[in-house]
N, C-alpha and C positions, 0 to 999 in steps of 0.2 A: 375754496378751489373751484367751485362751480362758477362763481362770478368771475374769477380770474380767467377761466377758460372762455367765458362769454365775452369778456373785455378784449382778449386777445383775438377771438373771432371777429369782432367788430373792427378792430384796428386792421386786421388782414384784408377784410372786405373793403374797407375804405381805400386802402392802398391800391387794390386791384381796380377799384372804380376810378381812382384817379388817373391811372394809366389808360384805361378805356375812354375816359372823358377827353384826354389829350388826343387820342387817335380819332375819336368822334369829331372833335373840333376841326382837325385838319381835313377830315373826309367831308365835313360840311362845306368847307371852303373850296376844295379842289374837286370834289365828286369822284375821287379816285383813291384806291388803296395801294400802297407800295407792298412789296414783298415783305418788308420789315413789319409793316402794319399788320399784315395777316398773321405773321409769326406772333406778334404781341397779343392779338385777339385769341389765337389758339391757346397761348400760354395762360392768359388771364381767365379764360372760360374753364380751362382744366384746373387751374389753381383754385377758382371759386368753389367748384365741386369738391375738390380735395380738402379745402378748409371746412366745408360742411361735413364731410365724413369724419375729419379729425374732431370736430366739435361734438358730434354724436358719440364717437368712441370714448372720448375723455369724460363726457358727462355721465355715460352709463357706467364706466369702470370706476370713476371716482365715487359715484353713488353706491356702487356695489361694495366697495371696500369700507365705506363710511367714514366717520370722522370729519364730516363737513356739514355746511349749513346751506339751505336753499335761499333764494333771494327773498322769499316771504318769511324766513325765519324758522323753518323746519329743521330741527337738528337730526341728522342721519347718523345713527349710532354705528360704531365700528363693528365690522363683521369678523368675528373670531376666525371663521373658516378661511378667509382670504388674507388675514393678518396685515391688513393695510398695505398690501403689495399688488399693484396693478398687474404685474407679469404673472403672479401666482393666480389671481382672480381669472385672468384670461386663459391661463393654462388649465384651470378647473373646468372652465366652460368648454373648452375645445375637447378635453378628455371625456366630459360627460356626453358631449354630442358625437364623440368618435370621429372627429374631423381634424384636419391639420390647418386648413386655411382659415383666416379670420373672417367673420361675417362681412357683408356688404353694408357697412355702417351708414352709408348715404341713402339706402333704400329704406323708407319708413317702415314697411312690414317686417324687415329683417331686424332693424334696430329695436323695434318694439317687442319682437319676439325674444331678443337677447335680454332686454330690460325686464321682461316678465320672468325669464328663467332665473335671473338674479334676485327677483322679488325686491327690487329697489323700493325703498320707502316712499320716494317721490314719483312712483310709477304713474299714478293717475294724471298728474300735471304734465309729466314728460310725454307720456303716450298721446295725451289729448292734443298737445302742441305739435308734435312731430307728425302725427297722423291726421292733422287738421285739413279739411277741404280748403283749397286755395294755396297750399304750399307749392312753391315753384320748383322744388327739388327734383321732381321727375322730369319736368321740361328741361331743366338745366342738365340733368344726366344724359338725356338723348342728344342734346346739342354738344355737350362735352365729348361724348363718345364719337360723334361725327368729326369734330375738330381733331380729336386724338388719333382716329383710325382712318378717316376719309375714304372708306370703302363703300361699295354699293349697298351692303347689308346695313351699315350704320346709317346711310342716307335714307334707306327704305324705312327703317324703324323710326327715324326722326320724323319723316313726313307722315307716317302712319299715327304717331303717338302725340305730336305737337301740332295741334290743329291749325295754328295761324301760319305754319310753314308747310301746309299740306297741299296748297293749290298752285304753288310756283316753285321753280328750282331754287334750292337753298344755297346760299353763298355767304361769304364774310360780308359782303355788301348788304345782303338781305337781312342778315343778323343785326348789323349796325344801324340800318335804316328803320327797322321795325319800331314802332312806338305804341305803347299801351294807351288806349283811349285817345290815340292821335296826338298825345302830348309827350309822355315820358319815354325815353329810350328803354328798351327791354332790359338791358343789363342793369340800369338804375332801379327799375321796378323789382327785379329779382333781388338785388342787394338790400333794398328796403324791406322786402317781405321776409327774406331769410333772417335778417337781424331781428324783426319783429317775432318770428316763430322761435328763434333761438332765445329771445328774452323770455318768452312764455314757457319754454322748456325747463328754465332753471328756477321757476317759481316754487 
C-alpha cells in the first residue's frame, strides 16, 4: 500500500508538471500569460500541494494500521487498536488530541508529530525524509496559499518566507520565469525533489 500511494503520487505530479510545461512553452514564445494560463497555474500549484498532503496522510495512516511493507522490505504489523481501519485510526487520534479538524498533513512538523503519536514502525525513515533539509514543501505551501487566496497577508508571508521571491513583486509570470541555478524551472525542481523525498519516506 505504501508503494501504491507513492506511485499514485508520482503519476499525479507528472500530470501536473505536463500541464505546467505546456503553459511554460507558450509563455516562452509569447512572453505573455492569458487569463486561462493563470487559472491553470493556480490550479496546478494548489493541486501539487494537495497531492503532497494526501501522500503524507495516507503513508502515516496506512503505517498506523499496519499490514503493509515498506519499500526496503520492513513488514509493518497490524495494529489491533485500529483494526486495519483508516477512519478508526484517525478517529482515535482526533479523540486523543481532543480536536475535530485533521492535522495539516503537508507541514513536516505536524506530519511527524502525528507519525510519532501513532508510533509507526517506519517512523525513523519517514520522519528523516519528510523533515529533511532541502524539502520544497514549505516553499510550495506559501506559493500555494498566495495563488489560492491572493490577499495581502498571503503575499506578505510568501515574500517573507520564500527568499527568492522576497526582492520583487510576485506574480504568475515571476513564478513561471524563475529558474533554479539559472536552468530548471522552479515547478520542475519542486516536482523532482518532492518525488525524491516521497521515495525516501516509504523506505
